[in-house]
RODO-2510 file (C-alpha; in nm, 4 decimals, decimal comma):
residues 555
     n   res          X          Y          Z
     1     m    -6,3057    -6,0854     3,7380
     2     k    -6,6141    -5,8993     3,6318
     3     n    -6,8559    -6,1751     3,7472
     4     f    -6,6837    -6,2146     4,0806
     5     r    -6,7206    -5,8489     4,1574
     6     r    -7,0849    -5,8438     4,0497
     7     t    -7,1677    -6,1498     4,2650
     8     a    -6,9967    -6,0068     4,5681
     9     l    -7,1771    -5,6824     4,5264
    10     a    -7,5177    -5,8515     4,4915
    11     s    -7,4559    -6,0570     4,8092
    12     v    -7,3707    -5,7439     5,0018
    13     i    -7,6886    -5,5779     4,8802
    14     n    -7,9077    -5,8804     4,9729
    15     l    -7,7628    -5,9071     5,3172
    16     t    -7,8106    -5,5406     5,3658
    17     l    -8,1690    -5,5586     5,2489
    18     l    -8,2392    -5,8632     5,4678
    19     g    -8,1054    -5,6956     5,7731
    20     m    -8,2853    -5,3809     5,7005
    21     s    -8,6145    -5,5734     5,6581
    22     d    -8,5956    -5,6856     6,0188
    23     v    -8,5147    -5,3406     6,1400
    24     y    -8,7221    -5,1242     5,9160
    25     a    -9,0110    -5,3442     5,8024
    26     a    -9,2566    -5,0851     5,8944
    27     d    -9,1042    -4,8274     5,6757
    28     s    -9,1324    -4,9726     5,3245
    29     d    -9,1125    -4,6404     5,1489
    30     a    -8,7730    -4,5572     5,2954
    31     l    -8,6477    -4,9042     5,2096
    32     e    -8,7557    -4,8723     4,8464
    33     k    -8,5763    -4,5440     4,8202
    34     r    -8,2598    -4,6963     4,9572
    35     i    -8,2710    -4,9777     4,7038
    36     h    -8,2898    -4,7342     4,4156
    37     e    -7,9849    -4,5507     4,5442
    38     l    -7,7867    -4,8716     4,5692
    39     e    -7,8825    -4,9738     4,2145
    40     s    -7,7693    -4,6356     4,0875
    41     r    -7,4333    -4,6774     4,2562
    42     l    -7,4086    -5,0293     4,1141
    43     s    -7,4619    -4,8937     3,7625
    44     k    -7,1798    -4,6463     3,8124
    45     m    -6,9534    -4,9214     3,9400
    46     d    -7,0317    -5,1199     3,6301
    47     q    -6,9118    -4,8296     3,4135
    48     l    -6,5920    -4,8106     3,6167
    49     e    -6,5422    -5,1810     3,5614
    50     k    -6,5609    -5,1352     3,1844
    51     r    -6,2973    -4,8618     3,1982
    52     l    -6,0722    -5,0902     3,4028
    53     e    -6,1027    -5,3601     3,1373
    54     k    -6,0063    -5,1142     2,8656
    55     l    -5,6962    -5,0149     3,0598
    56     d    -5,6077    -5,3830     3,0988
    57     r    -5,6224    -5,4322     2,7206
    58     l    -5,4029    -5,1258     2,6559
    59     e    -5,1458    -5,2527     2,9059
    60     a    -5,1406    -5,5888     2,7290
    61     l    -5,0871    -5,4208     2,3907
    62     a    -4,7947    -5,2177     2,5320
    63     v    -4,6255    -5,5298     2,6640
    64     k    -4,6720    -5,7021     2,3270
    65     s    -4,5284    -5,4004     2,1386
    66     e    -4,2246    -5,3912     2,3652
    67     a    -4,1676    -5,7549     2,2960
    68     t    -4,2061    -5,6993     1,9212
    69     y    -3,9436    -5,4215     1,9083
    70     a    -3,6936    -5,5856     2,1340
    71     a    -3,3320    -5,6086     1,9934
    72     p    -3,3113    -5,8938     1,7436
    73     a    -3,0664    -6,1630     1,7892
    74     v    -2,7131    -6,0874     1,6600
    75     a    -2,6677    -6,2351     1,3173
    76     t    -2,3657    -6,4430     1,2503
    77     i    -2,1084    -6,2547     1,0204
    78     s    -1,8942    -6,4602     0,7851
    79     p    -1,5108    -6,4166     0,7975
    80     d    -1,4991    -6,2662     0,4433
    81     v    -1,7538    -6,0011     0,5328
    82     a    -1,5599    -5,9195     0,8489
    83     k    -1,2381    -5,8721     0,6467
    84     l    -1,4119    -5,6442     0,3964
    85     k    -1,5608    -5,4405     0,6781
    86     t    -1,2148    -5,4008     0,8380
    87     k    -1,0649    -5,2849     0,5064
    88     v    -1,3406    -5,0310     0,4572
    89     n    -1,2825    -4,8925     0,8065
    90     v    -0,9066    -4,8679     0,7410
    91     l    -0,9609    -4,6881     0,4074
    92     e    -1,2056    -4,4472     0,5654
    93     r    -0,9508    -4,3603     0,8358
    94     k    -0,6757    -4,3124     0,5791
    95     l    -0,8964    -4,0705     0,3876
    96     e    -0,9694    -3,8777     0,7055
    97     v    -0,5975    -3,8536     0,7872
    98     q    -0,5137    -3,7424     0,4311
    99     e    -0,7794    -3,4743     0,4445
   100     e    -0,6320    -3,3500     0,7715
   101     v    -0,2801    -3,3444     0,6202
   102     n    -0,4018    -3,1627     0,3081
   103     t    -0,5814    -2,9050     0,5206
   104     v    -0,2658    -2,8354     0,7235
   105     a    -0,0490    -2,8230     0,4076
   106     f    -0,2913    -2,5868     0,2341
   107     k    -0,2771    -2,3494     0,5275
   108     k     0,1052    -2,3398     0,4930
   109     l     0,1065    -2,2567     0,1206
   110     p     0,2519    -1,9109     0,0340
   111     i     0,0259    -1,6350    -0,0924
   112     f     0,0954    -1,5182    -0,4484
   113     d    -0,0152    -1,1641    -0,5243
   114     g     0,0144    -1,0051    -0,8668
   115     g    -0,2073    -0,7061    -0,8024
   116     e    -0,1772    -0,3293    -0,7973
   117     n     0,1308    -0,3277    -0,5739
   118     g     0,3403    -0,5524    -0,7962
   119     f     0,4360    -0,9156    -0,7639
   120     k     0,4665    -1,0501    -0,4097
   121     i     0,5107    -1,3876    -0,2459
   122     t     0,4059    -1,3915     0,1197
   123     s     0,4227    -1,6776     0,3662
   124     s     0,0934    -1,8039     0,5072
   125     n     0,1741    -1,6628     0,8514
   126     k     0,2658    -1,3239     0,6957
   127     e     0,6107    -1,3310     0,8621
   128     h     0,8076    -1,3452     0,5345
   129     q     0,7630    -1,1664     0,2035
   130     l     0,9472    -1,1306    -0,1265
   131     r     0,8568    -0,8560    -0,3725
   132     i     0,9777    -0,8792    -0,7307
   133     g     1,0116    -0,5543    -0,9204
   134     s     1,1961    -0,4011    -1,2114
   135     s     1,3056    -0,0669    -1,3504
   136     i     1,3649    -0,0212    -1,7210
   137     q     1,4587     0,3196    -1,8629
   138     t     1,5339     0,3798    -2,2294
   139     d     1,6544     0,7318    -2,3160
   140     y     1,6964     0,9324    -2,6320
   141     r     1,9360     1,2272    -2,5996
   142     n     1,9754     1,4936    -2,8670
   143     f     2,2112     1,7938    -2,8526
   144     l     2,0658     2,1027    -3,0188
   145     g     2,2368     2,3972    -3,1904
   146     d     2,5651     2,4285    -3,3728
   147     n     2,7891     2,4331    -3,0685
   148     p     2,9535     2,0960    -3,0072
   149     p     2,9068     1,9552    -2,6591
   150     a     3,2001     1,9500    -2,4226
   151     w     3,2162     1,5746    -2,4372
   152     i     3,5498     1,4023    -2,4086
   153     p     3,5687     1,1311    -2,6773
   154     g     3,6379     0,7949    -2,5237
   155     s     3,5457     0,9123    -2,1738
   156     p     3,3416     0,6392    -2,0071
   157     g     3,0961     0,8804    -1,8455
   158     w     2,7952     0,7575    -1,6498
   159     y     2,6528     0,5794    -1,9496
   160     g     2,9370     0,3481    -2,0404
   161     g     3,0849     0,5674    -2,3149
   162     v     2,7543     0,6711    -2,4752
   163     g     2,8181     0,9858    -2,6767
   164     p     2,5906     1,2661    -2,7987
   165     d     2,2675     1,2063    -2,9924
   166     s     2,2167     0,8545    -2,8704
   167     i     1,9501     0,6045    -2,7823
   168     f     2,0703     0,4044    -2,4837
   169     l     1,9541     0,1907    -2,1951
   170     r     1,9737     0,4056    -1,8831
   171     q     1,8545     0,1376    -1,6392
   172     a     1,7775    -0,2321    -1,6606
   173     r     1,7255    -0,3401    -1,3013
   174     i     1,5755    -0,6390    -1,1277
   175     i     1,4548    -0,5514    -0,7769
   176     l     1,4247    -0,8173    -0,5088
   177     e     1,3137    -0,6813    -0,1744
   178     g     1,1047    -0,7837     0,1229
   179     y     1,1406    -0,9029     0,4799
   180     v     1,1916    -1,2152     0,6900
   181     f     1,0551    -1,2738     1,0392
   182     n     0,8567    -0,9478     1,0084
   183     d     1,1428    -0,7136     1,1004
   184     i     1,4513    -0,7968     0,8915
   185     y     1,4215    -0,6150     0,5589
   186     f     1,6422    -0,6633     0,2556
   187     k     1,6974    -0,5297    -0,0951
   188     l     1,9036    -0,6691    -0,3811
   189     m     1,9060    -0,4685    -0,7041
   190     p     2,1418    -0,5622    -0,9902
   191     d     2,1598    -0,3309    -1,2918
   192     f     2,2294    -0,4740    -1,6372
   193     a     2,2328    -0,1441    -1,8281
   194     q     2,5367    -0,0495    -2,0344
   195     n     2,6534     0,2076    -1,7779
   196     s     2,7253    -0,0667    -1,5247
   197     n     3,0646    -0,2247    -1,4770
   198     s     3,1961    -0,5161    -1,2766
   199     s     3,2097    -0,3164    -0,9510
   200     n     2,8851    -0,1285    -0,9977
   201     l     2,6663    -0,4105    -1,1243
   202     i     2,4670    -0,4053    -0,7998
   203     p     2,3703    -0,0483    -0,6980
   204     d     2,1798    -0,1634    -0,3873
   205     a     2,2388    -0,4647    -0,1675
   206     f     2,1529    -0,4182     0,1987
   207     v     1,9860    -0,5651     0,5057
   208     d     1,7917    -0,3469     0,7478
   209     f     1,7264    -0,4765     1,1003
   210     a     1,4103    -0,2743     1,1594
   211     y     1,2840    -0,4151     1,4880
   212     q     1,1876    -0,0725     1,6204
   213     p     1,0986     0,2405     1,4193
   214     k     1,3031     0,4473     1,6644
   215     a     1,6288     0,2612     1,5980
   216     s     1,7046     0,0383     1,2979
   217     l     2,0390    -0,0800     1,1628
   218     l     2,1076    -0,0668     0,7880
   219     v     2,4107    -0,2613     0,6596
   220     g     2,5404    -0,3103     0,3049
   221     k     2,5554    -0,0981    -0,0096
   222     y     2,3082     0,1896    -0,0246
   223     k     2,2677     0,5643    -0,0805
   224     p     2,4309     0,7571     0,2060
   225     s     2,1680     0,9851     0,3592
   226     i     2,2987     1,3229     0,2448
   227     g     2,1399     1,4686    -0,0717
   228     l     1,7604     1,5024    -0,0753
   229     e     1,7149     1,4584    -0,4502
   230     r     1,9649     1,1720    -0,4478
   231     l     1,7579     0,9937    -0,1832
   232     q     1,4439     1,0261    -0,3943
   233     g     1,3732     0,7057    -0,5843
   234     d     1,5261     0,6879    -0,9312
   235     a     1,1831     0,6255    -1,0804
   236     n     1,0201     0,9118    -0,8850
   237     t     1,2411     1,2101    -0,9705
   238     v     1,0750     1,4961    -1,1548
   239     f     1,3484     1,5213    -1,4199
   240     l     1,5479     1,2641    -1,6126
   241     e     1,8674     1,3512    -1,4270
   242     r     1,9326     1,5137    -1,0893
   243     a     2,0478     1,8731    -1,0416
   244     f     2,3975     2,0083    -0,9617
   245     p     2,3850     1,9684    -0,5794
   246     t     2,3736     1,5928    -0,6297
   247     n     2,7171     1,6219    -0,7946
   248     l     2,8659     1,7235    -0,4587
   249     a     2,7317     1,4251    -0,2663
   250     p     2,8161     1,0547    -0,2810
   251     n     2,6084     0,8308    -0,4995
   252     r     2,6254     0,4890    -0,3307
   253     d     2,8715     0,3389    -0,0879
   254     m     2,9377     0,0472     0,1439
   255     g     2,8699     0,1044     0,5118
   256     l     2,6302     0,0823     0,7999
   257     q     2,3735     0,3280     0,9275
   258     l     2,1653     0,3735     1,2405
   259     h     1,8344     0,5379     1,1582
   260     g     1,5032     0,5988     1,3266
   261     s     1,1603     0,7576     1,2929
   262     f     0,9280     0,9276     1,5379
   263     a     0,5606     1,0148     1,5085
   264     k     0,3894     1,3248     1,6371
   265     p     0,2719     1,2754     1,9980
   266     g    -0,0527     1,0813     1,9928
   267     y     0,0329     0,8960     1,6696
   268     i     0,2273     0,5799     1,5863
   269     a     0,5428     0,5908     1,3733
   270     e     0,5451     0,3827     1,0567
   271     k     0,8316     0,1496     0,9772
   272     s     1,0412     0,2893     0,6942
   273     p     1,3290     0,0563     0,6056
   274     g     1,6092     0,1872     0,3868
   275     a     1,8044     0,5118     0,3694
   276     i     1,5071     0,7507     0,3303
   277     d     1,1898     0,8128     0,5286
   278     s     0,9314     1,0590     0,3993
   279     k     0,6386     0,9255     0,6048
   280     n     0,7018     1,0260     0,9644
   281     f     0,7085     1,3407     1,1742
   282     f     1,0826     1,3296     1,2519
   283     t     1,3639     1,1085     1,1224
   284     y     1,7367     1,0764     1,1710
   285     q     2,0229     0,8847     1,0069
   286     v     2,3798     0,8423     1,1327
   287     g     2,6213     0,6341     0,9275
   288     i     2,9769     0,5356     0,8493
   289     t     3,0899     0,4430     0,4965
   290     n     3,4114     0,3745     0,3102
   291     g     3,3804     0,7110     0,1359
   292     t     3,3744     0,7872    -0,2364
   293     g     3,4075     1,1649    -0,2623
   294     d     3,1923     1,4100    -0,4577
   295     s     2,9844     1,2457    -0,7321
   296     g     3,1382     0,9273    -0,6074
   297     n     3,0245     0,5742    -0,6617
   298     i     3,2263     0,2594    -0,6189
   299     a     3,4273     0,2197    -0,9398
   300     l     3,2308     0,5012    -1,1078
   301     n     3,3846     0,5914    -1,4450
   302     g     3,6189     0,3002    -1,3980
   303     a     3,8000     0,4899    -1,1218
   304     l     3,9039     0,1987    -0,9059
   305     p     4,0645     0,4232    -0,6388
   306     n     3,7073     0,5147    -0,5369
   307     s     3,6884     0,1964    -0,3387
   308     a     3,7347     0,0725     0,0131
   309     s     4,1138     0,0684    -0,0247
   310     s     4,1240     0,4490    -0,0432
   311     f     3,9589     0,4743     0,2963
   312     a     4,1234     0,1804     0,4658
   313     n     4,2060     0,3841     0,7752
   314     n     3,9810     0,6874     0,7306
   315     k     3,6095     0,6337     0,6932
   316     e     3,3434     0,8901     0,6100
   317     f     3,0838     0,9776     0,8735
   318     d     2,7498     1,1229     0,7727
   319     g     2,4329     1,2300     0,9482
   320     r     2,0941     1,3708     0,8612
   321     i     1,7846     1,4956     1,0417
   322     f     1,4580     1,5725     0,8683
   323     a     1,1182     1,6799     1,0015
   324     q     0,7681     1,7386     0,8730
   325     p     0,6688     1,9766     1,1548
   326     f     0,3110     2,0386     1,0400
   327     q     0,2136     1,6754     0,9964
   328     h    -0,1310     1,6103     1,1550
   329     s    -0,1469     1,9777     1,2552
   330     g    -0,4788     2,0500     1,0852
   331     y    -0,3148     2,3017     0,8504
   332     d    -0,3721     2,1196     0,5224
   333     w    -0,1659     2,3605     0,3184
   334     l     0,1419     2,2867     0,5343
   335     e     0,0968     1,9123     0,5885
   336     g     0,3406     1,8276     0,3073
   337     f     0,6194     2,0617     0,4184
   338     g     0,9496     1,9008     0,5206
   339     v     1,2843     2,0525     0,6153
   340     g     1,6165     1,9102     0,7246
   341     v     1,9926     1,9252     0,7124
   342     s     2,2640     1,6682     0,6507
   343     g     2,6394     1,6649     0,6576
   344     s     2,9520     1,4533     0,6467
   345     f     3,3182     1,4601     0,7378
   346     s     3,6165     1,2429     0,6510
   347     n     3,9934     1,2410     0,6079
   348     p     4,0619     1,0607     0,2795
   349     d     4,4014     0,9313     0,1839
   350     h     4,4719     1,0368    -0,1769
   351     l     4,1185     0,9674    -0,3003
   352     a     4,0780     0,9962    -0,6789
   353     l     3,8686     1,2959    -0,7853
   354     v     3,5665     1,2437    -1,0080
   355     a     3,4952     1,4867    -1,2925
   356     q     3,1866     1,7097    -1,2752
   357     r     2,9297     1,6798    -1,5537
   358     t     2,6136     1,8554    -1,6672
   359     p     2,2893     1,6874    -1,5530
   360     l     2,1202     1,5923    -1,8787
   361     g     2,3966     1,6109    -2,1394
   362     q     2,6552     1,4567    -1,9041
   363     s     2,9206     1,6804    -2,0592
   364     q     3,2345     1,7154    -1,8506
   365     f     3,2996     2,0744    -1,7351
   366     i     3,5361     2,0253    -1,4385
   367     d     3,8319     1,8014    -1,5128
   368     y     4,0687     1,7228    -1,2274
   369     t     4,3104     1,5462    -1,4604
   370     q     4,3828     1,8681    -1,6551
   371     v     4,6184     2,0738    -1,4354
   372     n     4,7742     2,4104    -1,4980
   373     g     5,1164     2,4727    -1,6438
   374     q     5,3048     2,4730    -1,3162
   375     t     5,1484     2,1579    -1,1739
   376     k     5,2700     1,8113    -1,2558
   377     g     5,1500     1,4744    -1,1447
   378     t     4,8013     1,3790    -1,0227
   379     l     4,5479     1,5716    -0,8144
   380     t     4,3787     1,3804    -0,5317
   381     s     4,1634     1,4542    -0,2296
   382     n     4,4022     1,4137     0,0624
   383     g     4,3115     1,5485     0,4043
   384     n     4,0063     1,6905     0,5777
   385     a     3,6794     1,6889     0,3819
   386     n     3,3288     1,7858     0,4906
   387     r     2,9851     1,8824     0,3605
   388     i     2,6875     2,0799     0,4887
   389     y     2,3578     2,0158     0,3094
   390     p     2,0345     2,2031     0,4068
   391     q     1,7254     2,0789     0,2185
   392     a     1,3480     2,1138     0,2044
   393     y     1,0365     2,0221     0,0082
   394     w     0,6724     2,1266     0,0106
   395     y     0,3816     1,9397    -0,1488
   396     k     0,0204     2,0553    -0,1488
   397     g    -0,2309     1,8943    -0,3791
   398     p    -0,0994     1,9147    -0,7365
   399     f     0,1843     2,1568    -0,6406
   400     g     0,5375     2,0479    -0,5572
   401     l     0,8465     2,2448    -0,4577
   402     m     1,1952     2,1188    -0,3680
   403     g     1,5225     2,2929    -0,2951
   404     e     1,8639     2,2218    -0,1476
   405     y     2,2068     2,3783    -0,1039
   406     v     2,5449     2,2197    -0,0452
   407     a     2,8902     2,3444     0,0450
   408     s     3,1516     2,0718    -0,0060
   409     t     3,5034     2,1266     0,1245
   410     q     3,8006     1,9047     0,0459
   411     t     4,1782     1,9259     0,0412
   412     l     4,3345     1,9046    -0,3046
   413     n     4,6829     1,7640    -0,3253
   414     a     4,9225     1,7875    -0,6162
   415     t     5,1892     1,5235    -0,5875
   416     s     5,4468     1,7448    -0,7559
   417     n     5,4739     2,0914    -0,9083
   418     s     5,7392     2,3518    -0,9732
   419     r     5,7070     2,4780    -0,6171
   420     g     5,7026     2,1415    -0,4443
   421     n     5,4108     1,9524    -0,2860
   422     n     5,0960     2,1557    -0,2573
   423     n     4,7802     2,1161    -0,0507
   424     l     4,4898     2,3463    -0,1248
   425     t     4,1558     2,3736     0,0540
   426     q     3,8701     2,3868    -0,1938
   427     t     3,5053     2,4693    -0,1132
   428     n     3,2602     2,4131    -0,3970
   429     t     2,8940     2,5104    -0,3686
   430     a     2,5772     2,4112    -0,5492
   431     s     2,2064     2,4819    -0,5158
   432     h     1,8841     2,4068    -0,6919
   433     v     1,5116     2,4761    -0,6763
   434     q     1,2446     2,2945    -0,8739
   435     f     0,8718     2,3498    -0,9171
   436     s     0,6189     2,0994    -1,0478
   437     y     0,2435     2,0994    -1,1057
   438     v     0,0135     1,8069    -1,1919
   439     v    -0,2239     1,9456    -1,4547
   440     t    -0,4734     1,6597    -1,4213
   441     g    -0,5223     1,7245    -1,0496
   442     e    -0,3517     1,4266    -0,8840
   443     d    -0,1532     1,4750    -0,5645
   444     n     0,2089     1,5724    -0,6100
   445     q     0,4272     1,3664    -0,3749
   446     f     0,7901     1,2932    -0,2928
   447     e     0,7150     0,9296    -0,3813
   448     g     0,5876     1,0261    -0,7270
   449     v     0,2517     1,0782    -0,8964
   450     k    -0,0167     0,8097    -0,9143
   451     p    -0,2802     0,8681    -1,1854
   452     i    -0,6437     0,8645    -1,0818
   453     r    -0,7418     0,7267    -1,4222
   454     n    -0,4994     0,5098    -1,6175
   455     f    -0,4288     0,5702    -1,9835
   456     d    -0,7015     0,3947    -2,1843
   457     p    -0,8087     0,5662    -2,5093
   458     g    -1,1001     0,3266    -2,5484
   459     k    -1,2516     0,4645    -2,2268
   460     g    -1,1459     0,8213    -2,2925
   461     t    -0,8924     0,8352    -2,0051
   462     w    -0,5406     0,9661    -2,0579
   463     g    -0,3436     0,9202    -1,7359
   464     a    -0,1781     1,2109    -1,5531
   465     l     0,0320     1,5033    -1,6781
   466     q     0,2953     1,6829    -1,4713
   467     l     0,4770     2,0004    -1,5823
   468     a     0,8000     2,1113    -1,4156
   469     a     1,0801     2,3688    -1,4204
   470     r     1,4195     2,3718    -1,2470
   471     w     1,7125     2,6057    -1,1884
   472     s     2,0447     2,4874    -1,0481
   473     q     2,4021     2,6101    -1,0278
   474     l     2,7451     2,4762    -0,9323
   475     t     3,0335     2,7106    -0,8467
   476     l     3,3942     2,5958    -0,8297
   477     d     3,6218     2,7561    -0,5682
   478     n     3,8447     3,0115    -0,7440
   479     d     4,1486     2,8872    -0,5512
   480     s     4,1103     2,5604    -0,7415
   481     f     4,2683     2,7229    -1,0458
   482     k     4,5999     2,7436    -0,8673
   483     l     4,6124     2,3774    -0,9626
   484     l     4,3512     2,3317    -1,2388
   485     d     4,3670     2,4451    -1,6009
   486     p     4,1005     2,7230    -1,6372
   487     t     4,0644     2,6470    -2,0087
   488     k     3,9614     2,2889    -1,9293
   489     s     3,7413     2,3498    -1,6219
   490     a     3,4612     2,6053    -1,5906
   491     s     3,4399     2,8131    -1,2744
   492     e     3,0587     2,8024    -1,2817
   493     a     2,7770     2,6183    -1,4564
   494     t     2,4110     2,7221    -1,4447
   495     e     2,1285     2,5156    -1,5870
   496     f     1,7597     2,5764    -1,6506
   497     t     1,5388     2,2806    -1,7362
   498     v     1,1736     2,2452    -1,8273
   499     g     1,0015     1,9113    -1,8437
   500     a     0,6759     1,7244    -1,8918
   501     n     0,5947     1,3847    -1,7424
   502     w     0,3108     1,1783    -1,8845
   503     f     0,2072     0,9068    -1,6378
   504     l     0,0248     0,6338    -1,8270
   505     n    -0,0412     0,4450    -1,5057
   506     k     0,1189     0,3827    -1,1691
   507     y     0,4170     0,2059    -1,3239
   508     s     0,4867     0,3516    -1,6665
   509     l     0,5539     0,7045    -1,7865
   510     i     0,7119     0,9059    -2,0656
   511     r     0,9363     1,2024    -1,9774
   512     f     1,0370     1,5010    -2,1923
   513     d     1,3140     1,7382    -2,0759
   514     y     1,4807     2,0386    -2,2337
   515     e     1,7956     2,1647    -2,0595
   516     n     2,0067     2,4729    -2,1266
   517     v     2,3422     2,5087    -1,9467
   518     w     2,5574     2,8261    -1,9348
   519     f     2,9245     2,8188    -1,8364
   520     t     3,1656     3,0720    -1,6951
   521     g     3,5146     2,9957    -1,8176
   522     g     3,6126     2,6473    -1,9236
   523     a     3,7445     2,7476    -2,2653
   524     g     4,0267     2,9536    -2,4199
   525     t     4,3939     2,8973    -2,4827
   526     p     4,7101     2,8993    -2,2704
   527     g     4,9193     3,2164    -2,2918
   528     a     5,2816     3,2856    -2,2295
   529     t     5,4794     3,1251    -1,9503
   530     t     5,6909     3,3571    -1,7374
   531     n     5,9106     3,2323    -1,4555
   532     g     5,7328     2,8993    -1,4710
   533     v     5,3886     3,0549    -1,4420
   534     t     5,1518     3,0210    -1,7373
   535     s     4,8960     3,2855    -1,8226
   536     y     4,5660     3,1924    -1,9869
   537     n     4,3328     3,3540    -2,2349
   538     i     4,0114     3,2361    -2,0693
   539     a     3,6813     3,2252    -2,2582
   540     n     3,3365     3,1048    -2,1692
   541     r     3,2500     2,7629    -2,2934
   542     p     2,9549     2,7652    -2,5358
   543     s     2,6202     2,6940    -2,3771
   544     e     2,4705     2,3485    -2,4091
   545     q     2,1141     2,2679    -2,5160
   546     v     1,9874     1,9150    -2,4803
   547     l     1,6505     1,7573    -2,5545
   548     s     1,5915     1,4166    -2,4036
   549     t     1,3084     1,1656    -2,3770
   550     r     1,2707     0,8682    -2,1462
   551     f     1,0383     0,5684    -2,1646
   552     q     1,0135     0,4097    -1,8225
   553     l     0,8550     0,1072    -1,6650
   554     a     0,9163     0,0707    -1,2909
   555     f     0,7263    -0,1381    -1,0378
***
């Protein structure tokens, strides 16, 4: 290719020169100049030719490389190798599927939590939860002084017949509570302490359909929403036992209750399942129960008439409203103030009457089985009965204050006496006020005290210390002694209690209480009987001093 181009170019130049010699022979200088120009152009064309050759070689190399890296021919695979390859592929797919199944199964596993808030099992989607708790209380009770307590030997009492100066198991409870499908709450709490009997083995067993904070439905066995101190958790009370106003309210009963909570405008109400709500701005409870009477509990003291059969046709209705009016108000010193009122009414049919006892010593001072000389037969509550129960508390920092008052009216019936059947309207009253202060500076709350630093001598931390004092009084209607024996029942009992609570941590504490109770009446001897009427030489029952200690674990 190179020679052909050079030859053609030389021929063109010769022809050009030959022609030009005929035309321009006379001008040899111009012709010479033209020749040099053509030679210069020829040299440049030669350089271009070399570059074209180089490009041709590169193009050839590219074609060769493409041929070299072309896809090789497919190799022939033996049948055995093909089978092994198929098995490997199948195993790999099985592993992938198993990993997918394990991942899905792992996501569905429940969440087990044994942290600060107790033991909980929660479903992976958080829709269901079970909390496992317990309450164990071991008490030592010691009566002081030379005066014997007004304890009735053989009386079952609240502690299963435990007498004075005793060490006994006050509570031994397993607590199972939680929720299903986010909004249906439940609580099941059996008690295995010696004060429990066959009908009172389970103090709490209820379901609360809490779909909306404004209106929830509580059904089962629970504390009727009447007494403030009664509604406070058993593990969170300031003293070992509750004050006299609690004696004039039911303990636990079977029934159903509509309750709701409202937040201050601009805030959202918190759900608060159960019979008590101390979190929200305003709460209400309206319920209907079988009815147990004052101090009543189903089968309390073995009194089987305190059961549903006594109220087969006449249930007890109760209601309560409670507000914390200064919540989120900006007035810190009033944020923890709450006030409310509760009440109940019923029409029992010969309901058995439960004896009244002192708070700490549990000594009986009102005995409805001991009637006066002209009365025969059994006293029962038969007819209209009602209660009115104003209540309040105030917590600010380490300070705590609680008070309540109750007037309980019922109709006493004597089945037979010297003057025939007798119905008597009785109104008993009780009140109490208690003050507490957390020396170590923790917040005082209705839900109890939570130590900032747990008890740990090795680290020099000692938990929290709360000091408290309480005054309470119960007054029996004087008309009651038209039927009752004034030498067996006191007309008034007044108690003053001081206590100290040592919180080792959030769950465990040690309580110390000293209680002194004064009585008006309740002792003496019967006098002469004239015309069927007995006179009495009434004396004041000796005062009662009790020192008690409790070791508690509750979570």
